[in-house]
C-alpha positions as CSV (number, residue, x, y, z in Angstrom):
1,X,31.7,-4.5,19.1
2,X,32.1,-8.0,17.6
3,X,31.7,-8.5,13.8
4,X,28.7,-10.8,14.4
5,X,26.9,-8.1,16.5
6,X,27.7,-5.4,13.9
7,X,26.3,-7.7,11.1
8,X,23.1,-8.3,13.1
9,X,22.7,-4.6,13.8
10,X,23.1,-3.8,10.0
11,X,20.4,-6.5,9.2
12,X,18.0,-5.0,11.8
13,X,18.5,-1.5,10.4
14,X,18.0,-2.7,6.8
15,X,14.8,-4.5,7.8
16,X,13.5,-1.3,9.6
17,X,14.2,0.8,6.5
18,X,12.4,-1.7,4.3
19,X,9.4,-1.9,6.7
20,X,9.1,1.9,7.0
21,X,9.3,2.3,3.3
22,X,6.5,-0.2,2.8
23,X,4.5,1.6,5.4
24,X,4.9,4.9,3.6
25,X,3.9,3.4,0.3
26,X,0.8,1.8,1.9
27,X,-0.3,5.1,3.3
28,X,0.4,6.8,0.1
29,X,-1.8,4.4,-1.9
30,X,-4.6,4.8,0.6
31,X,-4.4,8.6,0.4
32,X,-4.8,8.5,-3.4
33,X,-8.4,7.2,-3.1
34,X,-11.6,8.9,-2.0
35,X,-14.8,7.2,-0.8
36,X,-18.0,8.6,-2.2
37,X,-21.3,7.7,-0.4
38,X,-23.9,6.2,-2.7
39,X,-27.7,6.4,-2.7
40,X,-28.0,3.8,-5.5
41,X,-25.6,1.2,-6.9
42,X,-23.2,2.4,-9.6
43,X,-22.6,0.6,-12.9
44,X,-20.9,-2.8,-12.8
45,X,-17.1,-2.5,-12.6
46,X,-17.1,0.0,-9.8
47,X,-15.1,-0.8,-6.6
48,X,-17.6,-0.6,-3.6
49,X,-17.4,-0.9,0.1
50,X,-20.5,-2.3,1.8
51,X,-21.0,-1.8,5.5
52,X,-23.4,-4.6,6.6
53,X,-26.2,-4.1,9.1
54,X,-27.2,-6.7,11.7
55,X,-29.5,-8.5,9.2
56,X,-26.7,-8.5,6.7
57,X,-24.3,-10.1,9.1
58,X,-26.8,-12.8,9.9
59,X,-27.9,-13.3,6.3
60,X,-24.3,-13.5,4.9
61,X,-22.9,-15.7,7.6
62,X,-23.4,-18.9,5.5
63,X,-21.5,-17.4,2.5
64,X,-18.9,-15.4,4.2
65,X,-18.5,-16.6,7.8
66,X,-19.8,-15.2,11.1
67,X,-19.2,-11.7,12.2
68,X,-18.4,-10.1,8.8
69,X,-19.2,-6.4,9.1
70,X,-17.6,-4.9,5.9
71,X,-17.3,-6.3,2.3
72,X,-15.2,-4.7,-0.4
73,X,-15.1,-5.7,-4.0
74,X,-15.9,-5.0,-7.6
75,X,-19.6,-4.7,-8.5
76,X,-20.2,-7.5,-11.0
77,X,-24.0,-7.4,-11.5
78,X,-27.0,-5.6,-10.0
79,X,-30.8,-5.7,-10.0
80,X,-33.5,-4.3,-7.8
81,X,-33.5,-7.3,-5.5
82,X,-29.8,-8.2,-5.3
83,X,-26.3,-7.4,-6.4
84,X,-23.1,-9.5,-6.9
85,X,-19.7,-8.5,-5.7
86,X,-16.4,-10.0,-6.6
87,X,-15.0,-9.8,-3.1
88,X,-11.5,-8.6,-2.5
89,X,-11.5,-8.0,1.2
90,X,-13.8,-8.4,4.3
91,X,-13.5,-7.2,7.9
92,X,-15.1,-8.8,11.0
93,X,-16.5,-7.4,14.2
94,X,-13.1,-7.6,15.8
95,X,-11.7,-5.5,12.9
96,X,-9.6,-8.4,11.6
97,X,-9.3,-8.0,7.8
98,X,-9.2,-11.0,5.4
99,X,-8.2,-11.0,1.8
100,X,-10.3,-12.7,-0.8
101,X,-9.5,-13.4,-4.5
102,X,-12.5,-12.2,-6.3
103,X,-15.1,-14.8,-5.4
104,X,-18.6,-13.7,-6.3
105,X,-21.0,-13.1,-3.4
106,X,-24.7,-12.2,-3.8
107,X,-26.0,-9.5,-1.4
108,X,-29.4,-8.0,-0.9
109,X,-29.7,-4.2,-0.8
110,X,-31.5,-4.5,2.6
111,X,-28.3,-6.0,4.1
112,X,-26.3,-2.8,3.5
113,X,-26.1,-0.1,6.2
114,X,-24.0,2.1,3.9
115,X,-22.4,1.7,0.5
116,X,-19.5,3.8,-0.8
117,X,-17.7,3.8,-4.0
118,X,-13.9,3.9,-3.9
119,X,-12.5,6.2,-6.7
120,X,-9.0,7.3,-7.6
121,X,-8.5,10.9,-6.5
122,X,-6.6,12.8,-9.2
123,X,-5.9,15.7,-6.9
124,X,-4.5,13.6,-4.1
125,X,-2.5,11.4,-6.5
126,X,-0.9,14.6,-8.0
127,X,-0.2,16.0,-4.6
128,X,1.4,12.8,-3.4
129,X,3.5,12.4,-6.6
130,X,4.7,16.0,-6.4
131,X,5.7,15.5,-2.7
132,X,7.4,12.2,-3.4
133,X,9.5,13.8,-6.2
134,X,10.4,16.7,-4.0
135,X,11.5,14.4,-1.1
136,X,13.6,12.2,-3.4
137,X,15.1,15.3,-5.0
138,X,16.1,16.8,-1.6
139,X,17.5,13.4,-0.5
140,X,19.6,13.2,-3.7
141,X,20.9,16.7,-3.4
142,X,21.7,16.6,0.3
143,X,23.5,13.3,0.0
144,X,25.5,14.5,-3.0
145,X,24.3,11.6,-5.0
146,X,24.7,11.6,-8.8
147,X,21.6,10.6,-10.6
148,X,22.8,11.1,-14.2
149,X,26.0,9.0,-13.9
150,X,28.9,8.2,-11.7
151,X,32.2,9.9,-11.4
152,X,35.2,8.7,-13.3
153,X,38.3,7.0,-11.9
154,X,40.5,10.0,-12.5
155,X,39.0,11.8,-9.6
156,X,40.4,9.2,-7.1
157,X,43.8,8.1,-8.5
158,X,45.2,5.0,-6.9
159,X,48.5,5.3,-5.1
160,X,51.1,2.8,-6.4
161,X,51.5,1.6,-2.9
162,X,47.9,0.3,-3.0
163,X,45.9,3.0,-1.3
164,X,44.4,6.3,-2.4
165,X,46.3,9.6,-1.6
166,X,45.6,10.7,1.9
167,X,44.2,7.3,2.9
168,X,45.3,5.7,6.1
169,X,44.8,2.3,4.5
170,X,47.4,0.9,2.1
171,X,48.0,-2.5,0.8
172,X,51.5,-4.0,0.8
């Protein structure tokens, strides 16, 4: 195998590891929340997910674009006739998500098919944290890694010839 090919393979493997780690973290963060169906709007400051009905998709098209089916954000204000969300994310009919940066959008309660509140789940978070600590602990123990400090240089004395005892590699 050429050095160039070996370097490329190392880069691909490193990228796959980073990508899989990011995926695990994303799943873990999703697993730590629960969605609670609401019959009335919660107090301002709550994170809500609004599934729009057909009238809502048509009524919100001018503010949010066509084909928006779901709106997620922080409830900013509410009244009997409308509520304001600081929008963080939307999804369209095709399922394509789009991030927003907290722009306020006014919705009517009649536009909502369902409204759920997203809350941090203490039980799921504790279970995930415990599992993560156990996995990291098993990894450290099975790999013989030292978490509390490295070894000292006396455990691997250097041969005056340039290599370590028992090593095939020596330097002139």
